[in-house]
Steps between C-alpha positions, in 0.01 A plus 500: 500500500195284465571130469260456207657784291827435313769770530541740212812680614845395637410656837179297512690191410752544781201532746322199349769244474549439874128440535505201273841358602533166674774440752511126433544564130772755566694245709465244218591732217793652690666157503474484117631844430796536738627851583167669469417688823199719388266220400142537635349167395256562229427215254604530136139478357396803713810690381405436139140599558616831656745566223236434241266746669766773528604443138144595393513831680751789498795256481749771412427689824520168692839414353626848576399476867562134574781422735689202627351501848409139476588191288133500389490862394808455282351179352181679412691790348673260269177325406320829421788574253404171324122529520442866409413595142779703351720518197809277502750780530332639808491151652868448427568836683321369805666155482842662477430699818355205683769245436745657744235452768503121464681353797374133506388232264130532603475859396693425182274214391156653584615816319611312185190285485285807460692642195285316251494819277868417418372234272359748252849642397765238571760666281479827703495312827794278399705819440377643834623184680853496375656717779331278764634182328850658519465622853706373794216588735321192640135617455550689175615175346223306654248757377615443147498117534151495640360736239649276233351180647160659559448700170748372237364166374588542129783271387630785274659655806641182651853525362542858618344418837716206579809695379400782736475269786840352435668842510303648796763608759275511804610234752242539764306191612161636381638616167642158427186325614288728282712414198485128589119519537462684169714243313305218650182658365653529156614143518142385544391686192813454285678193636758433226648846449511561875670169557753591230567823680544325835747255335695791332678599818383862472353498852726513806501171710298653787214627278504180297453293818209730610347471153520124489334493842215724392438292193481180701262668736283648227145373463514600139762228425376135473632226723644311212706801384610566852624147530696525175660826617592360840674212338688719247602755756614242753724340231643845415571575873670166545713544192599850616596364843711225339688763294565710817627206687730403211643844479567510876708173477 
């Protein structure tokens, strides 16, 4: 198709994407998203532009015909679900069908970022997320965590969210990192209740360690607060080590 005309169908998109792909960018991105073998090398802003254009057209036909022939086509499919105008229940139907197609952190996070319509009815979306918070599947759990950190900023849900994270059974690396990332975002907004949660012992040691690291890496947390946390956490770790050595004796 013509390079100055954006695709309007899934078939046109599959023809168009290789034309705008960059091999150097594919090589760079492939290192950040291990295990993805069908990446073409199209930059994220272009994917978003294409998704917004498709969302304004016959998006239902596009979603029915879109395939997973490339990383980029799958990503655009997820973005269209977020961008297109539709009622919430229809969107939830598309989301439910798309989540099983998520196979890496990049697809997950770009998909979740576009679901801004979820903010209009947090109660319904919270109910929808429960099976994902309770899932043992790595990317189902990460999906729930990233939706929550992106679109649930109201403190009214904070206790339920933290409790949900503490009982999430998924053990995969990207699930636990998604939870740690989400908790670090909530710490920046609600430091005291989140710190109380971290001190409660509700999180398993592995996720707690990841969460602390994300908080210390966060640009949302001030340097002075980070220094206080480092001092406190170092003292706790030293005390814990002393107790372990005492028991071993």
